[in-house]
PAMIRO-215543 format. One record per atom (N, C-alpha, C, O): y, x, z; residue in three letters; atom name; residue number from 0. Coordinates in Angstrom, 2 decimals. Example, Ala and Ser with C-alpha at 12.3 -4.5 7.8 and 13.67 -1.06 7.14 Angstrom:
# residues 2
+---------+---------+---------+------+------+-----+
:      py :      px :      pz : code : site : pos :
+---------+---------+---------+------+------+-----+
:   -5.69 :   13.19 :    7.80 :  Ala :    N :   0 :
:   -4.50 :   12.30 :    7.80 :  Ala :   CA :   0 :
:   -3.30 :   13.20 :    7.80 :  Ala :    C :   0 :
:   -3.32 :   14.24 :    8.46 :  Ala :    O :   0 :
:   -2.25 :   12.85 :    7.08 :  Ser :    N :   1 :
:   -1.06 :   13.67 :    7.14 :  Ser :   CA :   1 :
:    0.03 :   12.90 :    7.87 :  Ser :    C :   1 :
:    1.14 :   13.41 :    8.04 :  Ser :    O :   1 :
+---------+---------+---------+------+------+-----+
# end
This chain:
# residues 96
+---------+---------+---------+------+------+-----+
:      py :      px :      pz : code : site : pos :
+---------+---------+---------+------+------+-----+
:  -14.33 :   24.06 :   20.77 :  Met :    N :   0 :
:  -13.27 :   23.29 :   20.13 :  Met :   CA :   0 :
:  -13.82 :   21.99 :   19.59 :  Met :    C :   0 :
:  -13.21 :   20.93 :   19.74 :  Met :    O :   0 :
:  -14.98 :   22.05 :   18.96 :  Arg :    N :   1 :
:  -15.57 :   20.86 :   18.38 :  Arg :   CA :   1 :
:  -15.91 :   19.84 :   19.45 :  Arg :    C :   1 :
:  -15.69 :   18.64 :   19.25 :  Arg :    O :   1 :
:  -16.43 :   20.28 :   20.59 :  Ser :    N :   2 :
:  -16.82 :   19.35 :   21.65 :  Ser :   CA :   2 :
:  -15.59 :   18.69 :   22.28 :  Ser :    C :   2 :
:  -15.65 :   17.51 :   22.64 :  Ser :    O :   2 :
:  -14.48 :   19.42 :   22.41 :  Ser :    N :   3 :
:  -13.27 :   18.81 :   22.97 :  Ser :   CA :   3 :
:  -12.68 :   17.79 :   22.01 :  Ser :    C :   3 :
:  -12.15 :   16.77 :   22.44 :  Ser :    O :   3 :
:  -12.78 :   18.05 :   20.71 :  Leu :    N :   4 :
:  -12.31 :   17.10 :   19.72 :  Leu :   CA :   4 :
:  -13.17 :   15.85 :   19.74 :  Leu :    C :   4 :
:  -12.66 :   14.73 :   19.71 :  Leu :    O :   4 :
:  -14.48 :   16.03 :   19.79 :  Ala :    N :   5 :
:  -15.39 :   14.89 :   19.83 :  Ala :   CA :   5 :
:  -15.20 :   14.07 :   21.09 :  Ala :    C :   5 :
:  -15.24 :   12.84 :   21.04 :  Ala :    O :   5 :
:  -15.00 :   14.73 :   22.24 :  Ser :    N :   6 :
:  -14.81 :   13.98 :   23.48 :  Ser :   CA :   6 :
:  -13.48 :   13.23 :   23.46 :  Ser :    C :   6 :
:  -13.38 :   12.12 :   23.99 :  Ser :    O :   6 :
:  -12.46 :   13.82 :   22.84 :  Gly :    N :   7 :
:  -11.17 :   13.13 :   22.72 :  Gly :   CA :   7 :
:  -11.28 :   11.91 :   21.83 :  Gly :    C :   7 :
:  -10.70 :   10.86 :   22.13 :  Gly :    O :   7 :
:  -12.00 :   12.03 :   20.74 :  Leu :    N :   8 :
:  -12.20 :   10.88 :   19.85 :  Leu :   CA :   8 :
:  -13.03 :    9.80 :   20.52 :  Leu :    C :   8 :
:  -12.75 :    8.61 :   20.35 :  Leu :    O :   8 :
:  -14.05 :   10.20 :   21.29 :  Thr :    N :   9 :
:  -14.87 :    9.23 :   21.99 :  Thr :   CA :   9 :
:  -14.05 :    8.50 :   23.05 :  Thr :    C :   9 :
:  -14.16 :    7.29 :   23.21 :  Thr :    O :   9 :
:  -13.22 :    9.25 :   23.78 :  Ala :    N :  10 :
:  -12.39 :    8.63 :   24.80 :  Ala :   CA :  10 :
:  -11.39 :    7.66 :   24.17 :  Ala :    C :  10 :
:  -11.14 :    6.59 :   24.72 :  Ala :    O :  10 :
:  -10.82 :    8.04 :   23.04 :  Arg :    N :  11 :
:   -9.87 :    7.17 :   22.37 :  Arg :   CA :  11 :
:  -10.55 :    5.92 :   21.83 :  Arg :    C :  11 :
:   -9.98 :    4.83 :   21.88 :  Arg :    O :  11 :
:  -11.75 :    6.06 :   21.31 :  Ala :    N :  12 :
:  -12.48 :    4.92 :   20.79 :  Ala :   CA :  12 :
:  -12.91 :    3.98 :   21.90 :  Ala :    C :  12 :
:  -13.01 :    2.77 :   21.69 :  Ala :    O :  12 :
:  -13.14 :    4.51 :   23.10 :  Ala :    N :  13 :
:  -13.57 :    3.68 :   24.22 :  Ala :   CA :  13 :
:  -12.39 :    2.94 :   24.86 :  Ala :    C :  13 :
:  -12.60 :    1.99 :   25.61 :  Ala :    O :  13 :
:  -11.17 :    3.36 :   24.57 :  Asn :    N :  14 :
:   -9.99 :    2.74 :   25.16 :  Asn :   CA :  14 :
:   -9.58 :    1.54 :   24.31 :  Asn :    C :  14 :
:   -9.05 :    1.72 :   23.21 :  Asn :    O :  14 :
:   -9.81 :    0.30 :   24.80 :  Pro :    N :  15 :
:   -9.48 :   -0.88 :   23.99 :  Pro :   CA :  15 :
:   -7.99 :   -1.03 :   23.74 :  Pro :    C :  15 :
:   -7.60 :   -1.58 :   22.71 :  Pro :    O :  15 :
:   -7.16 :   -0.57 :   24.65 :  Gln :    N :  16 :
:   -5.72 :   -0.69 :   24.45 :  Gln :   CA :  16 :
:   -5.26 :    0.20 :   23.30 :  Gln :    C :  16 :
:   -4.42 :   -0.21 :   22.50 :  Gln :    O :  16 :
:   -5.80 :    1.40 :   23.22 :  Ala :    N :  17 :
:   -5.45 :    2.30 :   22.11 :  Ala :   CA :  17 :
:   -5.91 :    1.73 :   20.79 :  Ala :    C :  17 :
:   -5.21 :    1.83 :   19.78 :  Ala :    O :  17 :
:   -7.11 :    1.11 :   20.78 :  Arg :    N :  18 :
:   -7.60 :    0.48 :   19.55 :  Arg :   CA :  18 :
:   -6.72 :   -0.69 :   19.14 :  Arg :    C :  18 :
:   -6.47 :   -0.89 :   17.95 :  Arg :    O :  18 :
:   -6.25 :   -1.48 :   20.13 :  Ala :    N :  19 :
:   -5.40 :   -2.64 :   19.82 :  Ala :   CA :  19 :
:   -4.07 :   -2.18 :   19.22 :  Ala :    C :  19 :
:   -3.57 :   -2.79 :   18.28 :  Ala :    O :  19 :
:   -3.50 :   -1.11 :   19.77 :  Val :    N :  20 :
:   -2.24 :   -0.58 :   19.23 :  Val :   CA :  20 :
:   -2.47 :   -0.07 :   17.82 :  Val :    C :  20 :
:   -1.66 :   -0.32 :   16.93 :  Val :    O :  20 :
:   -3.57 :    0.64 :   17.62 :  Ser :    N :  21 :
:   -3.86 :    1.16 :   16.30 :  Ser :   CA :  21 :
:   -4.07 :    0.02 :   15.30 :  Ser :    C :  21 :
:   -3.60 :    0.09 :   14.17 :  Ser :    O :  21 :
:   -4.76 :   -1.03 :   15.72 :  Lys :    N :  22 :
:   -4.99 :   -2.17 :   14.84 :  Lys :   CA :  22 :
:   -3.68 :   -2.87 :   14.50 :  Lys :    C :  22 :
:   -3.47 :   -3.28 :   13.37 :  Lys :    O :  22 :
:   -2.79 :   -2.99 :   15.49 :  Leu :    N :  23 :
:   -1.49 :   -3.60 :   15.26 :  Leu :   CA :  23 :
:   -0.65 :   -2.75 :   14.31 :  Leu :    C :  23 :
:   -0.01 :   -3.28 :   13.40 :  Leu :    O :  23 :
:   -0.66 :   -1.44 :   14.51 :  Ala :    N :  24 :
:    0.11 :   -0.55 :   13.63 :  Ala :   CA :  24 :
:   -0.43 :   -0.61 :   12.21 :  Ala :    C :  24 :
:    0.34 :   -0.62 :   11.25 :  Ala :    O :  24 :
:   -1.76 :   -0.64 :   12.05 :  Arg :    N :  25 :
:   -2.36 :   -0.73 :   10.72 :  Arg :   CA :  25 :
:   -2.00 :   -2.05 :   10.05 :  Arg :    C :  25 :
:   -1.72 :   -2.10 :    8.85 :  Arg :    O :  25 :
:   -2.00 :   -3.12 :   10.83 :  Ser :    N :  26 :
:   -1.66 :   -4.44 :   10.29 :  Ser :   CA :  26 :
:   -0.21 :   -4.48 :    9.82 :  Ser :    C :  26 :
:    0.10 :   -5.02 :    8.75 :  Ser :    O :  26 :
:    0.67 :   -3.91 :   10.62 :  Arg :    N :  27 :
:    2.09 :   -3.89 :   10.24 :  Arg :   CA :  27 :
:    2.32 :   -3.03 :    9.00 :  Arg :    C :  27 :
:    3.08 :   -3.39 :    8.11 :  Arg :    O :  27 :
:    1.64 :   -1.88 :    8.94 :  Ala :    N :  28 :
:    1.79 :   -1.01 :    7.78 :  Ala :   CA :  28 :
:    1.24 :   -1.68 :    6.53 :  Ala :    C :  28 :
:    1.80 :   -1.55 :    5.44 :  Ala :    O :  28 :
:    0.13 :   -2.41 :    6.68 :  Arg :    N :  29 :
:   -0.45 :   -3.11 :    5.53 :  Arg :   CA :  29 :
:    0.50 :   -4.20 :    5.04 :  Arg :    C :  29 :
:    0.70 :   -4.36 :    3.84 :  Arg :    O :  29 :
:    1.09 :   -4.95 :    5.98 :  Arg :    N :  30 :
:    2.04 :   -6.00 :    5.58 :  Arg :   CA :  30 :
:    3.27 :   -5.40 :    4.92 :  Arg :    C :  30 :
:    3.78 :   -5.96 :    3.95 :  Arg :    O :  30 :
:    3.73 :   -4.26 :    5.41 :  Ala :    N :  31 :
:    4.88 :   -3.59 :    4.79 :  Ala :   CA :  31 :
:    4.53 :   -3.14 :    3.37 :  Ala :    C :  31 :
:    5.36 :   -3.26 :    2.47 :  Ala :    O :  31 :
:    3.30 :   -2.64 :    3.18 :  Ser :    N :  32 :
:    2.86 :   -2.24 :    1.84 :  Ser :   CA :  32 :
:    2.84 :   -3.44 :    0.90 :  Ser :    C :  32 :
:    3.29 :   -3.33 :   -0.25 :  Ser :    O :  32 :
:    2.33 :   -4.57 :    1.37 :  Leu :    N :  33 :
:    2.28 :   -5.77 :    0.53 :  Leu :   CA :  33 :
:    3.67 :   -6.29 :    0.21 :  Leu :    C :  33 :
:    3.92 :   -6.77 :   -0.90 :  Leu :    O :  33 :
:    4.59 :   -6.21 :    1.17 :  Ala :    N :  34 :
:    5.97 :   -6.63 :    0.91 :  Ala :   CA :  34 :
:    6.63 :   -5.71 :   -0.12 :  Ala :    C :  34 :
:    7.37 :   -6.17 :   -0.99 :  Ala :    O :  34 :
:    6.36 :   -4.42 :   -0.01 :  Ala :    N :  35 :
:    6.91 :   -3.46 :   -0.98 :  Ala :   CA :  35 :
:    6.35 :   -3.72 :   -2.38 :  Ala :    C :  35 :
:    7.05 :   -3.55 :   -3.37 :  Ala :    O :  35 :
:    5.07 :   -4.11 :   -2.45 :  Ile :    N :  36 :
:    4.46 :   -4.45 :   -3.74 :  Ile :   CA :  36 :
:    5.20 :   -5.62 :   -4.37 :  Ile :    C :  36 :
:    5.53 :   -5.59 :   -5.55 :  Ile :    O :  36 :
:    5.47 :   -6.66 :   -3.58 :  Ala :    N :  37 :
:    6.20 :   -7.82 :   -4.10 :  Ala :   CA :  37 :
:    7.59 :   -7.42 :   -4.58 :  Ala :    C :  37 :
:    8.05 :   -7.89 :   -5.62 :  Ala :    O :  37 :
:    8.25 :   -6.54 :   -3.83 :  Leu :    N :  38 :
:    9.57 :   -6.07 :   -4.22 :  Leu :   CA :  38 :
:    9.51 :   -5.28 :   -5.53 :  Leu :    C :  38 :
:   10.36 :   -5.44 :   -6.41 :  Leu :    O :  38 :
:    8.51 :   -4.43 :   -5.67 :  Leu :    N :  39 :
:    8.37 :   -3.65 :   -6.91 :  Leu :   CA :  39 :
:    8.10 :   -4.54 :   -8.11 :  Leu :    C :  39 :
:    8.61 :   -4.29 :   -9.20 :  Leu :    O :  39 :
:    7.30 :   -5.59 :   -7.92 :  Tyr :    N :  40 :
:    7.08 :   -6.53 :   -9.03 :  Tyr :   CA :  40 :
:    8.39 :   -7.21 :   -9.42 :  Tyr :    C :  40 :
:    8.65 :   -7.41 :  -10.61 :  Tyr :    O :  40 :
:    9.21 :   -7.57 :   -8.44 :  Ala :    N :  41 :
:   10.50 :   -8.21 :   -8.74 :  Ala :   CA :  41 :
:   11.43 :   -7.25 :   -9.47 :  Ala :    C :  41 :
:   12.14 :   -7.66 :  -10.39 :  Ala :    O :  41 :
:   11.43 :   -5.98 :   -9.08 :  Val :    N :  42 :
:   12.29 :   -4.99 :   -9.72 :  Val :   CA :  42 :
:   11.81 :   -4.69 :  -11.14 :  Val :    C :  42 :
:   12.62 :   -4.36 :  -12.01 :  Val :    O :  42 :
:   10.51 :   -4.81 :  -11.39 :  Ser :    N :  43 :
:    9.97 :   -4.46 :  -12.71 :  Ser :   CA :  43 :
:   10.37 :   -5.45 :  -13.80 :  Ser :    C :  43 :
:   10.28 :   -5.13 :  -14.98 :  Ser :    O :  43 :
:   10.81 :   -6.63 :  -13.41 :  Ile :    N :  44 :
:   11.24 :   -7.63 :  -14.39 :  Ile :   CA :  44 :
:   12.67 :   -7.31 :  -14.81 :  Ile :    C :  44 :
:   13.54 :   -7.19 :  -13.95 :  Ile :    O :  44 :
:   12.95 :   -7.18 :  -16.08 :  Pro :    N :  45 :
:   14.30 :   -6.79 :  -16.51 :  Pro :   CA :  45 :
:   15.30 :   -7.96 :  -16.48 :  Pro :    C :  45 :
:   16.01 :   -8.17 :  -17.46 :  Pro :    O :  45 :
:   15.36 :   -8.68 :  -15.41 :  Trp :    N :  46 :
:   16.29 :   -9.81 :  -15.27 :  Trp :   CA :  46 :
:   17.73 :   -9.35 :  -15.15 :  Trp :    C :  46 :
:   18.65 :  -10.13 :  -15.42 :  Trp :    O :  46 :
:   17.93 :   -8.10 :  -14.76 :  Tyr :    N :  47 :
:   19.27 :   -7.57 :  -14.52 :  Tyr :   CA :  47 :
:   19.97 :   -7.15 :  -15.81 :  Tyr :    C :  47 :
:   21.16 :   -6.82 :  -15.79 :  Tyr :    O :  47 :
:   19.26 :   -7.16 :  -16.93 :  Arg :    N :  48 :
:   19.85 :   -6.72 :  -18.19 :  Arg :   CA :  48 :
:   20.60 :   -7.87 :  -18.86 :  Arg :    C :  48 :
:   20.19 :   -9.03 :  -18.79 :  Arg :    O :  48 :
:   21.69 :   -7.54 :  -19.48 :  Glu :    N :  49 :
:   22.43 :   -8.53 :  -20.26 :  Glu :   CA :  49 :
:   21.78 :   -8.69 :  -21.63 :  Glu :    C :  49 :
:   21.27 :   -7.72 :  -22.19 :  Glu :    O :  49 :
:   21.78 :   -9.89 :  -22.14 :  Gly :    N :  50 :
:   21.20 :  -10.13 :  -23.46 :  Gly :   CA :  50 :
:   21.91 :   -9.35 :  -24.55 :  Gly :    C :  50 :
:   23.14 :   -9.34 :  -24.60 :  Gly :    O :  50 :
:   21.15 :   -8.71 :  -25.40 :  Gly :    N :  51 :
:   21.74 :   -7.96 :  -26.51 :  Gly :   CA :  51 :
:   22.24 :   -6.59 :  -26.13 :  Gly :    C :  51 :
:   22.78 :   -5.88 :  -26.99 :  Gly :    O :  51 :
:   22.09 :   -6.18 :  -24.87 :  Ala :    N :  52 :
:   22.56 :   -4.85 :  -24.46 :  Ala :   CA :  52 :
:   21.66 :   -3.77 :  -25.06 :  Ala :    C :  52 :
:   20.44 :   -3.95 :  -25.14 :  Ala :    O :  52 :
:   22.25 :   -2.68 :  -25.47 :  Glu :    N :  53 :
:   21.49 :   -1.56 :  -26.05 :  Glu :   CA :  53 :
:   20.78 :   -0.80 :  -24.92 :  Glu :    C :  53 :
:   21.44 :   -0.32 :  -24.00 :  Glu :    O :  53 :
:   19.45 :   -0.70 :  -24.98 :  Pro :    N :  54 :
:   18.74 :   -0.01 :  -23.89 :  Pro :   CA :  54 :
:   18.90 :    1.50 :  -23.96 :  Pro :    C :  54 :
:   18.97 :    2.08 :  -25.05 :  Pro :    O :  54 :
:   18.95 :    2.12 :  -22.79 :  Gly :    N :  55 :
:   18.95 :    3.58 :  -22.73 :  Gly :   CA :  55 :
:   17.51 :    4.06 :  -22.88 :  Gly :    C :  55 :
:   16.57 :    3.27 :  -22.79 :  Gly :    O :  55 :
:   17.35 :    5.35 :  -23.09 :  Ile :    N :  56 :
:   16.01 :    5.92 :  -23.27 :  Ile :   CA :  56 :
:   15.69 :    6.79 :  -22.05 :  Ile :    C :  56 :
:   16.42 :    7.73 :  -21.74 :  Ile :    O :  56 :
:   14.59 :    6.47 :  -21.36 :  Trp :    N :  57 :
:   14.06 :    7.25 :  -20.24 :  Trp :   CA :  57 :
:   12.61 :    7.56 :  -20.54 :  Trp :    C :  57 :
:   11.86 :    6.67 :  -20.93 :  Trp :    O :  57 :
:   12.23 :    8.79 :  -20.36 :  Leu :    N :  58 :
:   10.84 :    9.20 :  -20.58 :  Leu :   CA :  58 :
:   10.32 :    8.79 :  -21.96 :  Leu :    C :  58 :
:    9.13 :    8.55 :  -22.14 :  Leu :    O :  58 :
:   11.22 :    8.72 :  -22.93 :  Gly :    N :  59 :
:   10.84 :    8.35 :  -24.28 :  Gly :   CA :  59 :
:   10.64 :    6.86 :  -24.49 :  Gly :    C :  59 :
:   10.14 :    6.43 :  -25.53 :  Gly :    O :  59 :
:   11.01 :    6.06 :  -23.50 :  Leu :    N :  60 :
:   10.85 :    4.60 :  -23.55 :  Leu :   CA :  60 :
:   12.18 :    3.93 :  -23.30 :  Leu :    C :  60 :
:   13.09 :    4.55 :  -22.73 :  Leu :    O :  60 :
:   12.32 :    2.67 :  -23.71 :  Pro :    N :  61 :
:   13.52 :    1.94 :  -23.29 :  Pro :   CA :  61 :
:   13.57 :    1.91 :  -21.76 :  Pro :    C :  61 :
:   12.54 :    1.87 :  -21.10 :  Pro :    O :  61 :
:   14.77 :    1.94 :  -21.21 :  Asp :    N :  62 :
:   14.91 :    2.04 :  -19.76 :  Asp :   CA :  62 :
:   14.17 :    0.93 :  -19.00 :  Asp :    C :  62 :
:   13.59 :    1.18 :  -17.95 :  Asp :    O :  62 :
:   14.18 :   -0.29 :  -19.54 :  Trp :    N :  63 :
:   13.50 :   -1.38 :  -18.84 :  Trp :   CA :  63 :
:   11.99 :   -1.16 :  -18.81 :  Trp :    C :  63 :
:   11.34 :   -1.54 :  -17.84 :  Trp :    O :  63 :
:   11.42 :   -0.56 :  -19.86 :  Ala :    N :  64 :
:    9.98 :   -0.28 :  -19.90 :  Ala :   CA :  64 :
:    9.63 :    0.86 :  -18.95 :  Ala :    C :  64 :
:    8.59 :    0.82 :  -18.28 :  Ala :    O :  64 :
:   10.48 :    1.88 :  -18.89 :  Ala :    N :  65 :
:   10.23 :    3.00 :  -17.97 :  Ala :   CA :  65 :
:   10.29 :    2.52 :  -16.52 :  Ala :    C :  65 :
:    9.47 :    2.93 :  -15.70 :  Ala :    O :  65 :
:   11.27 :    1.67 :  -16.21 :  Val :    N :  66 :
:   11.37 :    1.12 :  -14.85 :  Val :   CA :  66 :
:   10.12 :    0.32 :  -14.53 :  Val :    C :  66 :
:    9.58 :    0.43 :  -13.43 :  Val :    O :  66 :
:    9.66 :   -0.50 :  -15.46 :  Ala :    N :  67 :
:    8.47 :   -1.31 :  -15.23 :  Ala :   CA :  67 :
:    7.25 :   -0.42 :  -15.00 :  Ala :    C :  67 :
:    6.46 :   -0.69 :  -14.10 :  Ala :    O :  67 :
:    7.08 :    0.64 :  -15.79 :  Leu :    N :  68 :
:    5.92 :    1.53 :  -15.62 :  Leu :   CA :  68 :
:    5.95 :    2.26 :  -14.29 :  Leu :    C :  68 :
:    4.92 :    2.41 :  -13.64 :  Leu :    O :  68 :
:    7.13 :    2.71 :  -13.88 :  Val :    N :  69 :
:    7.25 :    3.37 :  -12.58 :  Val :   CA :  69 :
:    6.94 :    2.39 :  -11.45 :  Val :    C :  69 :
:    6.27 :    2.74 :  -10.48 :  Val :    O :  69 :
:    7.41 :    1.16 :  -11.59 :  Cys :    N :  70 :
:    7.12 :    0.13 :  -10.57 :  Cys :   CA :  70 :
:    5.63 :   -0.17 :  -10.52 :  Cys :    C :  70 :
:    5.07 :   -0.32 :   -9.43 :  Cys :    O :  70 :
:    4.96 :   -0.25 :  -11.67 :  Tyr :    N :  71 :
:    3.53 :   -0.54 :  -11.68 :  Tyr :   CA :  71 :
:    2.73 :    0.61 :  -11.08 :  Tyr :    C :  71 :
:    1.71 :    0.38 :  -10.43 :  Tyr :    O :  71 :
:    3.17 :    1.84 :  -11.31 :  Ala :    N :  72 :
:    2.51 :    2.99 :  -10.68 :  Ala :   CA :  72 :
:    2.68 :    2.93 :   -9.16 :  Ala :    C :  72 :
:    1.75 :    3.23 :   -8.41 :  Ala :    O :  72 :
:    3.88 :    2.53 :   -8.71 :  Gly :    N :  73 :
:    4.11 :    2.36 :   -7.27 :  Gly :   CA :  73 :
:    3.25 :    1.25 :   -6.69 :  Gly :    C :  73 :
:    2.75 :    1.37 :   -5.57 :  Gly :    O :  73 :
:    3.09 :    0.17 :   -7.44 :  Val :    N :  74 :
:    2.24 :   -0.94 :   -7.00 :  Val :   CA :  74 :
:    0.80 :   -0.46 :   -6.85 :  Val :    C :  74 :
:    0.14 :   -0.80 :   -5.87 :  Val :    O :  74 :
:    0.32 :    0.31 :   -7.80 :  Ala :    N :  75 :
:   -1.05 :    0.82 :   -7.72 :  Ala :   CA :  75 :
:   -1.24 :    1.70 :   -6.48 :  Ala :    C :  75 :
:   -2.25 :    1.59 :   -5.79 :  Ala :    O :  75 :
:   -0.29 :    2.56 :   -6.21 :  Leu :    N :  76 :
:   -0.35 :    3.43 :   -5.04 :  Leu :   CA :  76 :
:   -0.32 :    2.62 :   -3.75 :  Leu :    C :  76 :
:   -1.14 :    2.84 :   -2.86 :  Leu :    O :  76 :
:    0.63 :    1.69 :   -3.65 :  Leu :    N :  77 :
:    0.74 :    0.88 :   -2.44 :  Leu :   CA :  77 :
:   -0.45 :   -0.04 :   -2.25 :  Leu :    C :  77 :
:   -0.84 :   -0.33 :   -1.12 :  Leu :    O :  77 :
:   -1.04 :   -0.51 :   -3.35 :  Asn :    N :  78 :
:   -2.22 :   -1.34 :   -3.25 :  Asn :   CA :  78 :
:   -3.39 :   -0.54 :   -2.67 :  Asn :    C :  78 :
:   -4.15 :   -1.06 :   -1.86 :  Asn :    O :  78 :
:   -3.52 :    0.70 :   -3.09 :  Ser :    N :  79 :
:   -4.59 :    1.53 :   -2.52 :  Ser :   CA :  79 :
:   -4.35 :    1.81 :   -1.05 :  Ser :    C :  79 :
:   -5.29 :    1.86 :   -0.26 :  Ser :    O :  79 :
:   -3.09 :    1.99 :   -0.65 :  Val :    N :  80 :
:   -2.76 :    2.17 :    0.76 :  Val :   CA :  80 :
:   -3.08 :    0.90 :    1.55 :  Val :    C :  80 :
:   -3.63 :    0.98 :    2.64 :  Val :    O :  80 :
:   -2.72 :   -0.26 :    1.01 :  Ala :    N :  81 :
:   -2.99 :   -1.52 :    1.69 :  Ala :   CA :  81 :
:   -4.49 :   -1.74 :    1.88 :  Ala :    C :  81 :
:   -4.91 :   -2.21 :    2.94 :  Ala :    O :  81 :
:   -5.30 :   -1.41 :    0.87 :  Trp :    N :  82 :
:   -6.75 :   -1.54 :    1.02 :  Trp :   CA :  82 :
:   -7.30 :   -0.53 :    2.00 :  Trp :    C :  82 :
:   -8.24 :   -0.84 :    2.74 :  Trp :    O :  82 :
:   -6.74 :    0.66 :    2.02 :  Trp :    N :  83 :
:   -7.17 :    1.69 :    2.96 :  Trp :   CA :  83 :
:   -6.91 :    1.23 :    4.40 :  Trp :    C :  83 :
:   -7.69 :    1.53 :    5.30 :  Trp :    O :  83 :
:   -5.81 :    0.52 :    4.61 :  Leu :    N :  84 :
:   -5.44 :    0.04 :    5.94 :  Leu :   CA :  84 :
:   -6.15 :   -1.25 :    6.34 :  Leu :    C :  84 :
:   -6.16 :   -1.62 :    7.51 :  Leu :    O :  84 :
:   -6.74 :   -1.93 :    5.38 :  Ala :    N :  85 :
:   -7.38 :   -3.23 :    5.65 :  Ala :   CA :  85 :
:   -8.66 :   -3.04 :    6.45 :  Ala :    C :  85 :
:   -9.39 :   -2.07 :    6.27 :  Ala :    O :  85 :
:   -8.91 :   -3.98 :    7.32 :  Glu :    N :  86 :
:  -10.16 :   -4.00 :    8.06 :  Glu :   CA :  86 :
:  -11.11 :   -4.94 :    7.34 :  Glu :    C :  86 :
:  -10.90 :   -6.15 :    7.34 :  Glu :    O :  86 :
:  -12.13 :   -4.40 :    6.71 :  Val :    N :  87 :
:  -13.09 :   -5.18 :    5.96 :  Val :   CA :  87 :
:  -14.34 :   -5.33 :    6.83 :  Val :    C :  87 :
:  -14.94 :   -4.34 :    7.23 :  Val :    O :  87 :
:  -14.72 :   -6.58 :    7.12 :  Pro :    N :  88 :
:  -15.92 :   -6.76 :    7.95 :  Pro :   CA :  88 :
:  -17.17 :   -6.33 :    7.20 :  Pro :    C :  88 :
:  -17.28 :   -6.52 :    5.99 :  Pro :    O :  88 :
:  -18.08 :   -5.75 :    7.92 :  Glu :    N :  89 :
:  -19.33 :   -5.31 :    7.31 :  Glu :   CA :  89 :
:  -20.30 :   -6.47 :    7.24 :  Glu :    C :  89 :
:  -20.36 :   -7.30 :    8.15 :  Glu :    O :  89 :
:  -21.05 :   -6.52 :    6.15 :  His :    N :  90 :
:  -22.07 :   -7.56 :    5.98 :  His :   CA :  90 :
:  -23.43 :   -6.99 :    6.40 :  His :    C :  90 :
:  -23.64 :   -5.78 :    6.37 :  His :    O :  90 :
:  -24.32 :   -7.87 :    6.78 :  Asp :    N :  91 :
:  -25.64 :   -7.42 :    7.22 :  Asp :   CA :  91 :
:  -26.61 :   -7.15 :    6.07 :  Asp :    C :  91 :
:  -27.74 :   -6.73 :    6.30 :  Asp :    O :  91 :
:  -26.17 :   -7.37 :    4.83 :  Gly :    N :  92 :
:  -26.96 :   -7.02 :    3.67 :  Gly :   CA :  92 :
:  -28.00 :   -8.07 :    3.28 :  Gly :    C :  92 :
:  -28.93 :   -7.75 :    2.54 :  Gly :    O :  92 :
:  -27.85 :   -9.30 :    3.76 :  Asp :    N :  93 :
:  -28.83 :  -10.34 :    3.40 :  Asp :   CA :  93 :
:  -28.49 :  -11.03 :    2.08 :  Asp :    C :  93 :
:  -29.18 :  -11.96 :    1.68 :  Asp :    O :  93 :
:  -27.45 :  -10.59 :    1.42 :  Gly :    N :  94 :
:  -27.09 :  -11.15 :    0.11 :  Gly :   CA :  94 :
:  -26.20 :  -12.36 :    0.15 :  Gly :    C :  94 :
:  -25.84 :  -12.88 :   -0.90 :  Gly :    O :  94 :
:  -25.84 :  -12.83 :    1.31 :  Ser :    N :  95 :
:  -24.97 :  -14.02 :    1.37 :  Ser :   CA :  95 :
:  -23.58 :  -13.66 :    1.77 :  Ser :    C :  95 :
:  -22.72 :  -14.54 :    1.88 :  Ser :    O :  95 :
+---------+---------+---------+------+------+-----+
# end
């Protein structure tokens, strides 16, 4: 079983078309994550509230603060996904 898995992975890695599709899919997913991050930052701003309106209480916080905290947690999660999908070039270790 292990040898068939290894040979399948080797064959997939040797196929440049499969790598190109995978790279394209990763790039699209990363861009989608970054777009979702921007959307969450926009939602976290309480621009939709009317001035002087009495806030509701969610999770022991004013509703606008709870929404902001949930959005920031989503941003943290999506940011980790975006970095996981990013292709970071390796350096040769010469310090430059």
